[in-house]
Every structure is written in structure tokens, then in C-alpha cells.
KOLDRENRO-983189 format. One line per 4 residues: number of its first residue (from 0); for each residue x, y, z of N, C-alpha, C. Coordinates in Angstrom, 2 decimals. Each point is the difference from the previous one (the first is absolute). Layout:
<nodes>
NUM) X Y Z X Y Z X Y Z; ...
</nodes>
This chain:
<nodes>
0) 70.59 147.04 92.28 0.13 -0.44 -1.38 0.10 -1.52 -0.03; -0.67 -0.59 -0.95 0.01 -1.45 -0.13 1.17 -0.43 -0.88; 0.54 -1.16 0.30 1.04 -0.61 -0.82 -0.54 -1.31 -0.56; 0.68 -0.49 -1.00 -0.41 -1.25 -0.62 -0.09 -1.15 0.97
4) 0.94 -0.06 0.92 0.03 -1.11 0.94 -1.27 -0.08 0.85; -0.70 1.11 0.15 -1.24 -0.01 0.78 -1.09 -0.83 -0.68; 0.08 -0.14 -1.31 -0.96 -0.85 -0.70 0.21 -1.47 0.33; 1.20 -0.35 0.43 0.28 -1.39 0.32 -0.82 -0.49 1.19
8) -0.18 0.85 1.00 -0.84 -0.37 1.15 -1.42 -0.30 -0.44; -0.54 0.84 -0.86 -1.34 -0.22 -0.52 -0.06 -1.29 -0.80; 1.01 -0.24 -0.82 0.05 -1.23 -0.80 0.01 -1.23 0.90; 0.74 0.06 1.10 0.04 -1.13 0.93 -1.38 -0.25 0.61
12) -0.68 1.06 0.37 -1.35 -0.15 0.57 -0.97 -0.58 -1.02; 0.08 0.48 -1.23 -0.89 -0.50 -1.04 0.31 -1.46 -0.35; 1.26 -0.38 0.03 0.37 -1.39 -0.30 -0.53 -0.96 1.06; -0.19 0.50 1.21 -0.51 -0.83 1.09 -1.53 -0.02 0.04
16) -0.64 0.78 -0.85 -1.46 0.09 -0.01 -0.61 -1.25 -0.66; -1.28 0.05 -0.28 -0.71 -1.24 -0.37 -0.58 -0.03 -1.40; 0.11 1.07 -0.77 -0.63 -0.02 -1.32 1.03 0.18 -1.11; -0.36 -0.45 -1.17 0.89 0.15 -1.14 0.22 1.47 -0.33
20) -1.00 0.82 0.20 0.18 1.44 -0.24 1.08 0.56 0.93; 0.01 -0.44 1.25 1.05 0.41 0.93 1.37 -0.46 -0.50; 0.09 -1.24 -0.45 1.28 -0.56 -0.43 0.51 0.70 -1.24; -0.91 0.32 -0.92 0.39 0.75 -1.20 0.52 1.39 0.40
24) -0.68 0.62 0.92 0.45 1.32 0.47 1.33 -0.10 0.73; 0.25 -1.09 0.70 1.27 -0.22 0.67 1.14 -0.04 -1.00; -0.21 -0.71 -1.11 1.03 -0.08 -1.03 0.29 1.39 -0.56; -1.05 0.75 -0.27 0.15 1.34 -0.55 0.73 0.93 0.97
28) -0.39 0.01 1.25 0.65 0.86 0.99 1.45 -0.42 0.24; 0.27 -1.30 -0.04 1.37 -0.49 0.17 0.87 0.53 -1.14; -0.51 -0.09 -1.21 0.77 0.51 -1.14 0.28 1.50 0.17; -1.03 0.77 0.34 0.21 1.44 0.10 0.90 0.38 1.19
32) 0.03 -0.81 1.02 0.97 0.24 1.08 1.42 -0.08 -0.56; 0.27 -1.06 -0.76 1.33 -0.18 -0.58 0.28 1.03 -1.09; -1.00 0.31 -0.82 0.15 0.98 -1.07 0.43 1.35 0.55; -0.70 0.49 1.01 0.30 1.32 0.55 1.36 0.02 0.71
36) 0.35 -1.08 0.67 1.32 -0.06 0.63 1.10 -0.02 -1.05; -0.22 -0.71 -1.10 0.99 -0.03 -1.09 0.16 1.40 -0.60; -1.12 0.66 -0.23 0.06 1.35 -0.57 0.74 0.95 0.94; -0.31 -0.09 1.30 0.66 0.86 0.97 1.50 -0.28 0.09
40) 0.37 -1.28 -0.08 1.41 -0.36 0.05 0.75 0.59 -1.18; -0.54 -0.18 -1.19 0.67 0.55 -1.18 0.01 1.53 0.02; -1.07 0.59 0.48 -0.05 1.46 0.09 1.06 0.52 0.96; 0.23 -0.72 1.09 1.02 0.43 0.96 1.41 -0.06 -0.59
44) 0.16 -0.76 -1.09 1.28 -0.10 -0.68 0.09 0.91 -1.22; -1.03 0.86 -0.16 0.05 0.98 -1.08 -0.73 -0.39 -1.28; -0.70 -1.12 0.00 -0.75 -0.42 -1.18 -1.44 0.44 0.13; -0.60 0.36 -1.11 -1.41 0.39 -0.01 -0.77 -0.96 -0.88
48) -0.89 -0.74 0.60 -0.83 -0.94 -0.76 -1.04 0.79 -0.79; -0.31 -0.48 -1.19 -1.08 0.66 -0.75 -1.32 -0.16 0.74; -0.96 0.78 -0.39 -1.33 -0.04 0.63 -0.85 -1.06 -0.68; -1.05 -0.38 0.70 -1.05 -0.89 -0.52 0.55 -1.37 -0.37
52) -0.54 -0.57 -1.05 0.28 -1.38 -0.36 1.48 -0.28 -0.26; 0.72 0.96 -0.53 1.41 -0.20 -0.32 0.87 -0.23 1.24; -0.47 0.42 1.14 0.79 -0.13 1.23 0.23 -1.46 0.38; -0.96 -0.86 -0.24 0.10 -1.38 0.43 1.20 -0.70 -0.63
56) 0.08 0.01 -1.30 1.12 -0.65 -0.69 1.31 0.71 0.29; -0.03 1.31 0.09 1.22 0.75 0.29 0.62 -0.49 1.30; -0.81 -0.15 1.04 0.53 -0.36 1.31 0.62 -1.39 0.00; -0.73 -1.01 -0.46 0.56 -1.34 0.07 1.19 -0.15 -0.94
60) -0.06 0.63 -1.16 1.13 -0.11 -0.93 1.25 0.70 0.54; -0.17 1.17 0.56 1.14 0.75 0.56 0.65 -0.83 1.11; -0.81 -0.60 0.84 0.54 -0.81 1.08 0.61 -1.30 -0.52; -0.73 -0.68 -0.85 0.45 -1.31 -0.47 1.30 0.08 -0.80
64) 0.23 1.08 -0.69 1.17 0.13 -0.87 1.09 0.89 0.59; -0.02 0.22 1.29 0.93 0.95 0.60 1.38 -0.57 0.28; 0.13 -1.30 0.00 1.29 -0.59 0.29 0.25 -0.23 1.48; -0.93 0.39 0.83 0.09 -0.24 1.45 -0.89 -1.20 0.30
68) 0.61 -1.06 0.51 -0.72 -1.27 0.15 -1.32 0.11 0.78; 0.05 0.63 1.15 -1.20 0.12 0.83 -1.10 0.81 -0.67; 0.38 1.11 -0.61 -1.00 0.84 -0.67 -0.52 -0.67 -1.26; 0.85 -0.76 -0.68 -0.45 -0.73 -1.19 -1.05 -1.03 0.39
72) 0.19 -0.66 1.11 -0.99 -0.96 0.49 -1.30 0.72 0.35; 0.10 1.15 0.63 -1.20 0.78 0.33 -0.74 0.39 -1.27; 0.72 0.39 -1.04 -0.63 0.38 -1.26 -0.71 -1.17 -0.65; 0.63 -1.15 -0.01 -0.63 -1.19 -0.57 -1.27 -0.38 0.76
76) 0.08 0.05 1.31 -1.17 -0.33 0.83 -1.11 1.04 -0.17; 0.39 1.25 -0.17 -1.01 1.05 -0.22 -0.75 -0.25 -1.30; 0.70 -0.40 -1.03 -0.64 -0.32 -1.27 -0.96 -1.18 0.15; 0.44 -1.03 0.69 -0.86 -1.16 0.23 -1.23 0.39 0.83
80) 0.20 0.81 1.01 -1.12 0.44 0.84 -0.97 0.86 -0.79; 0.50 0.78 -0.93 -0.89 0.79 -0.85 -0.90 -0.90 -0.84; 0.57 -1.08 -0.52 -0.83 -0.95 -0.76 -1.10 -0.59 0.88; 0.35 -0.31 1.24 -1.00 -0.53 0.93 -1.07 1.06 0.31
84) 0.44 1.24 0.15 -0.96 1.09 0.24 -0.94 0.16 -1.18; 0.54 -0.05 -1.21 -0.85 0.10 -1.19 -1.02 -1.14 -0.03; 0.44 -1.19 0.33 -0.92 -1.15 0.02 -1.10 0.22 1.05; 0.39 0.47 1.17 -0.97 0.23 1.07 -0.99 1.11 -0.34
88) 0.49 1.05 -0.67 -0.86 1.14 -0.29 -0.83 -0.15 -1.27; 0.52 -0.73 -0.98 -0.66 -0.01 -1.31 -0.58 -1.34 -0.42; 0.54 -1.09 0.48 -0.48 -1.32 -0.43 -0.95 -0.58 1.03; -1.20 0.55 0.06 -0.93 -0.42 1.05 -0.59 -1.38 -0.23
92) 0.22 -0.57 -1.17 -0.48 -1.36 -0.26 1.01 -1.05 0.44; 1.15 0.43 0.49 1.02 -0.90 0.53 -0.01 0.14 1.52; -0.07 -1.12 0.70 -0.05 0.05 1.46 1.30 0.48 0.61; -0.13 0.78 1.04 1.12 0.42 0.84 -0.29 -0.59 1.39
96) 0.93 -0.74 0.52 -0.18 -0.66 1.29 0.72 0.77 1.10; -0.31 -0.35 1.21 0.67 0.60 1.15 1.51 -0.21 -0.08; 0.42 -1.17 -0.46 1.43 -0.27 -0.14 0.66 0.93 -1.01; -0.72 0.36 -1.06 0.53 0.96 -0.98 0.22 1.36 0.66
100) -0.95 0.40 0.81 0.11 1.28 0.69 1.17 -0.02 0.99; 0.12 -1.08 0.74 1.10 -0.12 0.96 1.36 0.02 -0.71; 0.07 -0.66 -1.14 1.25 -0.01 -0.77 0.34 1.39 -0.52; -0.99 0.75 -0.42 0.23 1.37 -0.48 0.50 0.89 1.13
104) -0.58 -0.14 1.17 0.43 0.79 1.15 1.44 -0.35 0.36; 0.31 -1.28 -0.01 1.37 -0.43 0.31 0.99 0.55 -1.03; -0.38 -0.06 -1.26 0.86 0.51 -1.06 0.24 1.49 0.15; -1.06 0.75 0.27 0.13 1.45 0.19 0.90 0.31 1.19
108) -0.15 -0.75 1.07 0.84 0.22 1.18 1.47 -0.26 -0.32; 0.27 -1.03 -0.79 1.37 -0.30 -0.39 0.58 1.11 -0.88; -0.81 0.50 -0.93 0.45 1.10 -0.86 0.33 1.23 0.84; -0.90 0.34 0.89 0.18 1.18 0.84 1.22 -0.15 0.90
112) 0.18 -1.18 0.59 1.19 -0.22 0.83 1.26 0.21 -0.81; 0.00 -0.53 -1.21 1.17 0.16 -0.85 0.25 1.48 -0.30; -1.04 0.73 -0.30 0.15 1.42 -0.31 0.46 0.81 1.21; -0.53 -0.32 1.16 0.31 0.76 1.19 1.37 -0.32 0.58
116) 0.44 -1.24 -0.18 1.23 -0.42 0.66 1.17 -0.18 -0.97; -0.16 0.45 -1.23 1.07 0.03 -0.96 0.37 1.46 -0.19; 1.24 0.29 0.10 0.43 1.40 -0.11 0.92 0.21 -1.20; -0.56 -0.08 -1.20 0.85 0.23 -1.17 0.22 1.49 -0.22
120) 1.02 0.30 -0.74 0.20 1.38 -0.43 -0.73 0.18 -1.32; -0.25 1.23 -0.42 -0.65 0.20 -1.29 0.76 -0.67 -1.15; 1.32 -0.14 0.11 0.77 -0.69 -1.04 -0.44 -1.44 -0.16; -0.48 -0.62 1.09 -0.40 -1.41 -0.05 -1.23 -0.24 -0.85
124) -0.79 1.03 -0.25 -1.24 -0.20 -0.74 -0.02 0.71 -1.34; 1.11 0.52 -0.44 0.04 0.70 -1.29 0.08 -0.99 -1.13
</nodes>
């Protein structure tokens, strides 16, 4: 079974590639690595994210407003990374550089580290 964090390896490889299409894909995969890890973290605490488009805002808002400093930072960064993913996926008339891709990968890694190494109780995110 694949986990969200597995997308991070792919994002790193794409960020190191040579074309803008690769870099755009790196941003997208980095976001989804963090997205799936956030969803899994909240699910392990008994929360169920809505399906489809509603899941994105649910995850970052639940984390950002939980009152737990580390998770709140992860939520804020997830929201910012989603904006970058939207730009990479939808705004093809705006350039995405290799540095943008590398920054997205770094951001996703920081979000995932925070999610994996923070052990809040479900009370912390209510």
C-alpha cells in the first residue's frame, strides 16, 4: 500500500529534472504527499475528512486552528503549498522554476516531519 510520503520521493526526483513540466509536477506531487499525510494523521485521531474538493480546506483549517503549535504550523504551510500547487497545475502562463519546485518539496517535507513527529491527542485538534 502506498502512503502520501512516497510521493515526496517522486517530487524530489522531478524537482531535480530539467523541464518546467517536471518542476510543475514536482510541486503537485509535493503537495499531495503532505495532503495525504495530513489526512492520515487526522484520521488516526478519529477525524474523517470530507471527500473531493472539500477535503483540502478541511485539512489545513483543522490543523491550523487546533491550538497545537506544531500542527497549526503544518496547517498553515499546507494551505500555502496548496496555493503553489494550484499555480503549478492551473496557471500555465506563469513560469515555475526549479527553485519553486525545490521550495515546494522542502515545504512538504517540513509538513510531513511535523505530522509524523508530533504526537497530539485528539483533544489537541478539536
